[in-house]
N, C-alpha and C positions, 0 to 999 in steps of 0.2 A: 711803259710804267702804265697802268692804271691809274684814274683819276681819283681812285679811292686811298690808294697808296700815298699820293700827293697830300691829301685830306690829313691822311692820320701823321703826316710829317706837321704838318699846318699846324696840329692840335697838342702836337708833342711840341712844337715852339711855344704854343700858347700856354703850356700847362694844363691841360685839359684829358680828363681820363681817354684813353683810346676807344672807348666803349661810351662815352657822351654823343648824345644827339641833339645838342644845342643846335646845332648850324645846318643840320640836315636839310632842312627845306631852302635853304638859299645855295649851296656850296656847289652846286651845278650852274646855275647863275652867274655867280661870281668868279669861276673858271672861265666860262666863255669872255665875260671882260675882260681877264687878266689874259686870255690867248691871243684876244683882239691887239691888247695893246704891244704885246711881246711878239706880234705875229713876223714884222720885218727884222727885228732884230736876232730872231730865229731862225729865218732866213738864210741871214747875212752869216749866221753862226753855219750852216748847213752848205753853203757855199765855200766858206774857208776851209769846209772841211773835205771838200770835193763832192758833195752831194747836190742832188737837185733840189732847187726850193719847193715847197709847199706851194701847191697852186692858191690854194682856200683855207681860211681860217677855219679849222676845225672846229665842229660845231658838236659839242658834249650833251649828250640826251642823258645818261644815269652814270653814276660813281662807278659803273664798272667797264665805262669805255677806256682805250687806250688814248694817251696824250702824244701825241706823234711829234715831240718835240725834243730837241735834244738833251742828252743826259744830266749838262749842268743845268740848264733850265729848268727841271724836271727835278731834281735834287735838292737844288739851292733859292735859283731864282724864283719860281714859282711858290713853293711852298711859303717864303717870307711875304710874298706879294698876296697871297690867299691870306695868311693870321690876320697882316695889318687889315684886310678889307673887313674879316669876320670880328674883328675887335672895334671896330671904327664905332660903335652905338655902346660899346661896353666899358671901354677903360683906353682915354685917348693917351693916356701914357703910356700903355701899352702898342697901342695901335703908332706913336710917332715913334718907339722905340724901332718895331716892325718896319715900318714903312723905311727908316734910316737903315734898316740891314738888307733889305730889299732892294735900295738903290745902291748900296754898296756892291750885292751880288751884282744886280743887273751891271755897273761900270766894270766890275771885276771880270765877266765874262763876254764882253764887248771882242768885237774880233773887227781885224782891220781887212779889205779885200781891195783888189784892181778896181780902178775905177770902170772898165769895160763890167767885170762881173757885176758889179753894181747897179749900172745901166740896166743890165739884161734881167734886173729883180724888177726893176720899173714898167720895163715893157708889157 
C-alpha cells in the first residue's frame, strides 16, 4: 500500500476532503515517526505470519512510496495514528479520539510469538 493511500484514509477519518492539501507538507515526516514507533510490533506480526522481519525501519521519501507493513497496520493502525498526529495542533478533542482509536487498533492487532522467535528479532 502506498503512503498516499494511508494518507487518504487518515483524511477520511478526520473528515477532510480527499483533495485537501492542508497536511501535505508534514505527512511524510509524520509517517516516518509512526513507522519507527510501530517497527517492532509490525516485525512480530510478520514473524507470526511466517514472514521474515524487516531489517530496517523503512524511510519514506514521498507519498508515492510503498509502506511495507502488514495489511492490518496499513489499513487500521497507521491511519488512526496519522490522523491523531495531524490533528494535534488543530483539535485536541479529535486528537484524543483518534489517539484512543489508534491505541485500540494497536492492541487489537498485537500478535504473540514464541520466545525464541522474539529473541531472533532483537539479535
